[in-house]
Phi, psi and omega in degrees: 000133179286132181274164178297320184287326176297318183292312184292327174303311180300318179301313183297316182300317188257001180288145176284325178213163181302133180087005182280118179233354184249356179291148178304329178299311183292322180294321180293316177303310180294317176297320179301317180294322176295320174303315183293319179297315182291324176299318176298319177300315186290335176296328182260343179233082187293335187259014177283080186290327183291323179286327174297323179291322181292321178300313178298324177296316177299318179300316177292325175294317177293320176304313182296316178298317176297324178295316177296318178295326177294317178295323188269318186216091188292325182294317175299319177298315180296318182289321181291327174295322178288321180291325182267356184048056183274318184224157185259000000 
């Protein structure tokens, strides 16, 4: 589970300005942290299917946000991909 401190630290790292919580970069970063946390949970609880469905929904949401960011701001898309090490 992502802690409040971890989430706020991630938001500060990817925010465009102080207090920025809604930009696509911040949303992708927070969702990525949640995905990492849930993936760790699923490694030890392989038959937790409800969590697996939630993970797939988060992955789809992140994919849609990245597609939007790629369409709107290619430079920001490239930087967020490199910082989060999502694609090669």
